C-alpha positions as CSV (number, residue, x, y, z in Angstrom):
1,M,67.7,279.6,67.8
2,I,69.1,282.6,65.9
3,I,66.3,283.1,63.5
4,S,62.7,281.8,63.7
5,L,60.1,282.8,61.1
6,T,56.6,281.6,61.5
7,D,53.9,282.0,58.8
8,L,55.6,285.1,57.4
9,S,53.9,286.9,54.5
10,F,54.8,289.9,52.5
11,S,53.7,291.6,49.3
12,Y,54.9,294.8,47.6
13,T,51.4,295.6,46.2
14,E,48.0,294.1,46.7
15,G,47.7,290.8,45.0
16,K,50.2,288.0,44.8
17,K,52.4,287.5,47.9
18,V,56.1,287.4,47.4
19,I,56.5,285.7,50.8
20,D,53.5,283.5,51.6
21,R,53.2,281.9,55.1
22,L,57.0,281.1,55.0
23,N,58.6,279.1,57.9
24,F,62.3,279.1,58.5
25,D,64.6,278.3,61.4
26,L,68.3,279.1,61.6
27,H,70.4,277.6,64.4
28,E,73.9,278.5,65.6
29,G,76.5,276.9,63.3
30,D,74.1,276.4,60.4
31,R,75.6,277.1,56.9
32,I,72.7,277.2,54.5
33,G,72.5,277.9,50.8
34,L,69.2,279.3,49.4
35,V,68.3,278.9,45.8
36,G,65.3,279.9,43.7
37,P,64.3,281.6,40.4
38,N,64.6,285.4,40.0
39,G,61.6,287.1,41.7
40,S,61.0,284.2,44.1
41,G,61.6,286.3,47.2
42,K,65.1,285.5,48.2
43,T,66.4,289.1,48.6
44,T,63.0,290.2,50.1
45,L,63.4,287.5,52.8
46,F,66.8,288.9,53.8
47,H,65.4,292.5,53.9
48,L,62.5,291.3,56.1
49,I,65.0,289.6,58.5
50,M,67.0,292.9,58.8
51,G,63.9,295.0,59.3
52,L,64.3,296.9,56.0
53,L,60.8,295.6,55.0
54,K,57.8,294.9,57.3
55,P,55.8,291.7,56.9
56,S,52.1,291.9,56.4
57,S,51.6,289.0,58.8
58,G,53.4,286.3,60.7
59,R,55.9,286.2,63.5
60,M,59.6,286.8,63.6
61,E,62.0,285.9,66.4
62,L,65.7,286.8,66.3
63,F,68.1,285.6,69.0
64,G,65.1,284.3,71.0
65,K,63.2,287.6,71.0
66,P,60.2,288.8,68.9
67,V,61.0,291.7,66.6
68,E,58.4,294.1,65.2
69,D,59.5,297.7,65.2
70,E,62.6,299.7,64.3
71,G,63.9,299.7,67.9
72,D,63.9,295.9,67.9
73,F,66.0,295.7,64.7
74,R,68.7,298.1,65.8
75,S,70.1,295.5,68.2
76,V,69.7,292.8,65.5
77,R,71.8,294.8,63.0
78,R,74.7,294.8,65.4
79,R,74.7,291.0,65.4
80,V,73.7,290.2,61.8
81,G,75.7,291.3,58.8
82,L,74.0,291.7,55.5
83,L,76.0,291.7,52.2
84,F,73.8,293.4,49.6
85,Q,73.6,292.0,46.1
86,D,74.9,295.3,44.6
87,A,78.2,296.5,46.1
88,D,77.3,300.1,45.3
89,D,74.5,299.9,47.8
90,Q,77.0,299.0,50.5
91,L,79.8,301.5,49.9
92,F,79.3,305.2,50.6
93,S,82.5,306.6,52.0
94,P,85.3,308.3,49.9
95,T,88.0,305.8,50.8
96,V,88.2,302.1,51.5
97,L,89.5,302.6,55.0
98,E,86.7,305.0,55.9
99,D,84.1,302.5,54.6
100,V,85.5,299.5,56.4
101,A,86.1,301.5,59.7
102,F,82.6,303.0,59.6
103,G,80.9,299.9,61.1
104,P,83.2,299.5,64.1
105,L,83.0,303.2,64.8
106,N,79.2,303.0,64.7
107,L,79.5,300.2,67.3
108,G,81.3,302.4,69.7
109,K,85.0,301.5,68.9
110,S,87.5,304.3,69.2
111,P,89.0,305.6,66.0
112,A,92.3,303.8,66.7
113,E,90.4,300.5,67.4
114,A,88.2,300.9,64.3
115,K,91.3,301.5,62.2
116,E,93.0,298.4,63.6
117,I,89.9,296.2,62.9
118,A,89.6,297.7,59.4
119,L,93.2,297.0,58.5
120,A,93.1,293.5,59.9
121,T,89.9,292.7,57.9
122,L,91.4,294.1,54.7
123,A,94.5,292.0,55.2
124,M,92.4,288.9,55.7
125,L,90.8,289.5,52.3
126,G,94.1,290.2,50.6
127,L,93.4,294.0,50.4
128,T,96.4,295.3,52.2
129,G,97.3,298.6,50.5
130,F,93.8,299.4,49.5
131,E,93.2,301.7,52.5
132,N,93.4,305.0,50.6
133,R,91.9,303.8,47.4
134,I,88.8,305.7,46.2
135,T,85.8,303.4,46.5
136,Y,84.0,304.4,43.3
137,R,87.2,303.8,41.2
138,L,87.5,300.2,42.3
139,S,86.7,297.4,39.9
140,G,83.6,295.3,40.4
141,G,85.5,292.5,42.1
142,E,87.4,294.9,44.3
143,K,84.1,296.6,45.3
144,R,82.7,293.2,46.2
145,L,85.7,292.3,48.4
146,V,85.6,295.7,50.2
147,S,81.8,295.3,50.7
148,L,82.5,292.0,52.4
149,A,85.1,293.7,54.5
150,T,82.7,296.3,55.7
151,V,80.4,293.5,56.9
152,L,83.1,291.4,58.5
153,A,84.7,294.4,60.3
154,M,81.5,294.7,62.4
155,E,82.3,291.2,63.8
156,P,78.8,289.8,63.3
157,E,77.5,286.6,64.7
158,V,75.5,285.8,61.6
159,L,76.0,286.6,57.9
160,L,73.3,287.0,55.2
161,L,75.1,287.0,51.9
162,D,73.1,288.0,48.8
163,E,74.8,286.6,45.6
164,P,78.4,287.2,47.0
165,T,80.1,286.0,43.8
166,N,77.7,287.3,41.1
167,G,79.5,288.7,38.1
168,L,83.0,288.2,39.5
169,D,86.1,287.0,37.7
170,D,87.4,283.5,38.6
171,E,90.2,284.8,40.9
172,T,87.9,287.0,43.0
173,E,85.3,284.3,43.2
174,E,87.8,281.8,44.4
175,K,89.1,284.3,47.0
176,I,85.6,284.8,48.4
177,T,84.9,281.1,48.4
178,E,88.0,280.4,50.4
179,V,87.2,283.2,52.9
180,L,83.7,281.8,53.5
181,K,85.0,278.2,54.0
182,K,87.3,279.4,56.8
183,L,84.8,281.6,58.6
184,K,83.5,280.2,61.9
185,L,80.2,281.9,61.6
186,T,76.5,281.0,61.0
187,F,75.4,282.1,57.6
188,V,72.9,281.9,54.8
189,I,74.0,282.4,51.2
190,I,71.7,283.3,48.3
191,S,73.3,282.2,45.1
192,H,72.8,280.7,41.7
193,N,76.4,279.5,41.9
194,M,76.0,275.8,42.9
195,E,79.8,275.3,43.0
196,L,80.0,278.0,45.7
197,L,77.1,276.5,47.7
198,F,78.5,273.0,47.6
199,S,81.9,274.3,48.7
200,T,80.7,276.5,51.6
201,T,77.3,275.3,52.9
202,E,76.0,272.1,54.5
203,K,72.3,272.4,53.4
204,I,70.7,273.9,50.4
205,Y,67.1,275.0,50.6
206,T,64.8,276.1,47.8
207,I,62.5,279.1,47.9
208,A,59.5,279.0,45.5
209,E,55.9,280.2,45.6
210,G,56.8,282.3,48.6
211,R,57.9,279.4,50.8
212,I,61.1,277.6,51.7
213,F,61.3,273.9,50.9
214,T,63.9,271.6,52.5
215,D,62.7,268.3,50.8
216,E,65.6,266.6,49.1
217,E,63.7,266.1,45.8
218,L,63.3,269.9,45.5
219,V,66.9,270.8,46.0
220,P,69.0,271.1,42.8
221,H,71.7,268.4,42.5
222,Y,75.2,268.7,41.3
223,H,76.8,267.2,38.3
224,L,80.6,267.0,37.9
225,H,81.5,266.9,34.2
226,A,83.1,268.9,31.5
227,H,81.4,271.2,29.0
228,K,82.9,272.9,26.0
229,S,80.9,275.9,27.0
230,G,82.6,276.3,30.3
231,K,80.4,278.1,32.8
232,L,77.7,279.0,30.3
233,P,74.2,278.1,31.5
234,H,72.9,274.7,30.2
235,E,70.1,272.2,30.7
236,H,70.0,268.5,31.3
237,K,67.2,266.4,29.7
238,S,65.9,263.5,31.8
């Protein structure tokens, strides 16, 4: 078992709980999509798993060990890679190479080893030649790809991906989708993009009212048909 959450609860202020007695297990090899309305607690859940927020109650076990304080989560963050929803929250170094090499350096790699890992990761994402690009001058899609590179360069065992294709052009979205399909990693993807989830995950769970539901009737289903509106949001009447 990689992640085991039992009766987990969390609220930002007194009152309604964003996460309410939530239970969730993630096993090695799982590729799970997580959907739910805005404000349903999806991102909050990822931040709890990474120790960026502290639950008000419940039990968390990661890699078979209970985690409670900052010391417990330091080792977890070496094994779990979190892709933030906003790329600007992930990138902080002046150049692309410095950003991607930072993780390996922080894990104890030598400068030469970190550079080699960073260059290989950039090449895998089709970003060869980006090494000396200034991060804040990148386009939104380029920032997203570099953000993913910073996570993958740390060679994590598990990925938590928060809206990895949100707001991207079709070409960048397709590139990220193909990368995720080829990865031999356990991961959970938060996304409103059902095409992405159906292409890359094996199970799709719903989070609502602070809990995760796995029942088939609660999981959104997929229609394959054409619309004049292309990718614009639409509704189906039963």
